[in-house]
N, C-alpha and C positions, 0 to 999 in steps of 0.2 A: 503494500500499499504506499502511495506516495506521501510524504511527510507533510507538504504544504501544497495548497491548492493554488493561490495566488501569492506570490512574493514580488515585492518592489526591490529592484537593484539600483543604486545610485553609484555611478562611477565617480570618483573624487580623486583624481591624480594630483600629486603635489607639485609637478614640474611646470606649471602654466608660466609661459614666457611673457605674454602681453600684460597680465597683471599677477605678479607672484602671489602665490598661496591664495588667489582669488576665492577659492570654495570656502575658505574660513574667514574671510576679510568681512569686517562689520558693515552691514547695509541695512539701513532703516531699522538699526537698534539691535541686530542679531548677526551672527555668522551666516553668510549667504547660504550655505548648506541648510540651515536650521528651517528655512522657508519650505524647502522640499520635505524635510523630516516632518515639519507641521502637518503638511497635507497627507503624506503617506501613514503616518501612525495612526491617523484618526479615520482611515477608510475602514469601512465595515467588512470590505472584502479582502483587504491584505491581512495574511496571516503572519507574515515577518517582513522586516525591512532591513535590507543589508547594504551597508556601505563598503564598496571595494575601493581600496586605497593602498599606495605604496608608501605613504608618508606618516610618520608616527605623530606631528603636529596635528594633522587633520584626524587622525585616530583618537587622539586626546580629546579635541574639541567635540567630536561626535560622542564620545563616552560621557562627556559632561552635560550632554542633553539632559534636562531634568524636568520635562513637562509631562503632561497627561500622556499615558500609553508609552512611556519610555522603554519599557520591558520589551516591547516589539523590536528594538533596535539591537542589531549586531554588526560589529565590523568584521570585514573578512579580508584577509592580506592578499593582495594583488601580486601575482608573479612578476619578476623583472622583465621577462619577454613581452608582457603587454603593458609596460610601463614607460615606454620610451616615447618620443615625440612623434613617431611615425606610426605607432601601434593604433589599430582601428578599434573602434568601440565594439565591433563584433569580436574581436579577439579577447576583449575583457569579458563579454558574455559568455563565450566558451570556457574561458578560464573559470569563471563563476559556476557555470553549469556542471563542471567536473567536480565541483566540491559541495554542491548543495542539492538535495532531493527535493524537487518541486515539479509541479504539473505546468503552470503558466507563469510567466516573468512579465513584470510591467517595469520597463526601463524608464527612469526618470533622470533627466539631465537637470543638474541643480543650476545650471547657467540661465534658466528660465524660472526665476523665483515667483513669477505671478501665478503659478499653479495652485489650485485648491483642492481639498479633498473632494468636492463635489465634481470636479474634472475627472479626477481618478476614479470615482464610483461610477460615474456615467460612462466612462471609456469601457470599463471593465463589463458594465450591463450589456453593451452592444457586442462584446467580443465573441460570445458564443455563435453569432451570426456569420463570422468571417474566420479566415486563417490568421489574420493578423490585423491589428489596428494601430493608426497613428494620430496624433493630434495636429490640427490645422486650424488656420484663421482664414477669413474671407478677405480678399484684397480686390479692390475695385481701382485697379489701375492698369494702363495699357502697356504692354510689355513689348519689347522690340529685341531683334537679334542682329548683331554686327555680321555683315557678310564680308568675304574676303577682298571684295573690291571697295570697301568702307562705306558702303550704302548700308541701310538697315531695313529689316523686313519685320512686319507685325507678326507677333505671336498670339494666336487665340483670339484675334478679332479682325474685323474688316474695316479698313480706313474710310470705306465708302458707306459703311452703316454703323457708325459709332453709336452705341447705345447711350442713352441718358443713364446717369448713375442710379437713379431711382428706379430704373426699368431692368437693371442688369443684376444678374446673379453674382458676377465677379468670378474670380478664380480662387482656388485654394492654395494657399502657401503652408508648407510644412513649418512648424514653429519650433520643432526640436525639444519639445517638453516631454510627451509620452509616446511610448511605443509598447505594445502588447504582443507576445507571441508565446505559444506553447513550446516547451522544450522540444518535443517531437518535431515541430515545424522549423524550429531554429537549426535543428541539425539537417533536415530536409532541404532547406533553402540556403543554408550557411550565410543567413544574413537577417538581419532584425525584422525584415518585412518579407512575407512570403504568401503565395496564392491568391486568394480573394481578400484585397485589402479594403477595410472599412475605415471611416474616419469619425472622430468626435471634434466638433468645431468649438474652439475655445474663444473667450472674449478677445476682442481686437487688441487689447492692451498687452496680450501675451505674446504678440508678433516679435517683440525685441528680445534678444539673446545677449547676454553679457560675454563679449570677446575683447572689447577695447573700452578705454576709460570713458569715452562718450556714451557708451551703452550703460555703463555703470550709474551716471548722472541721470539719464531718462529713466532707468528702471526704478532707482531710488526714489525719484519723485513721484512715480506711480504707486509704489508700495505705501509711501506716506500718506498719499492722497486717499488710497484705498482704505488705510487704517482709520483715517479721519472719518470717512463716510460710514464705516462699520461702527465706530463709536457714537456718531449721530443717531444711527439706526437703533442701537441698544438703549439709547436715552428714551426713545418713544415708546 
């Protein structure tokens, strides 16, 4: 019998070049990774939350998490082979899968701290209908591709029939927050996504991922604004 039905796996490498140790840098009052932990530990579908890391500093910060459902959290050491700058997320998933007995994995990337427990729960609820699931946001922008002759060609729209924003469904952009796949399908496809892929559409604010300093500024303001809104709602 499989030990866990759904596990959350949060990769947290210590070797970030753009923002050193960004996974534990304080943003909007707490370490970046805590926002993902907050969302994951409170999911009614997640049996266990694993943080895969090669860093003792990150491990220490994660183990100091002292909120509700903290007992769900476990740190798992990442092998040196998948801790390099060139290592893929899939290599981390396979490394994890060799060590943990689970049926379904919810891969959560903590560089998108706008994630909520509702996002995780709703994503898991639709997972049985598909082979894998990823989170997206709706984008209503016109995209273009640069050609070899330096001209550009439209992608996914017709320049002679440009829809008005309010009449257009837009396109879905991967926001890098949530990916769900069974262990069986992970090994079948050798990829975080496989087969019939479904999506859970997240709030527009979750479009941003933290890669550079400017992303940090944008997301911190979004988090602080969201917290203020939630405080006002709780007063009512």
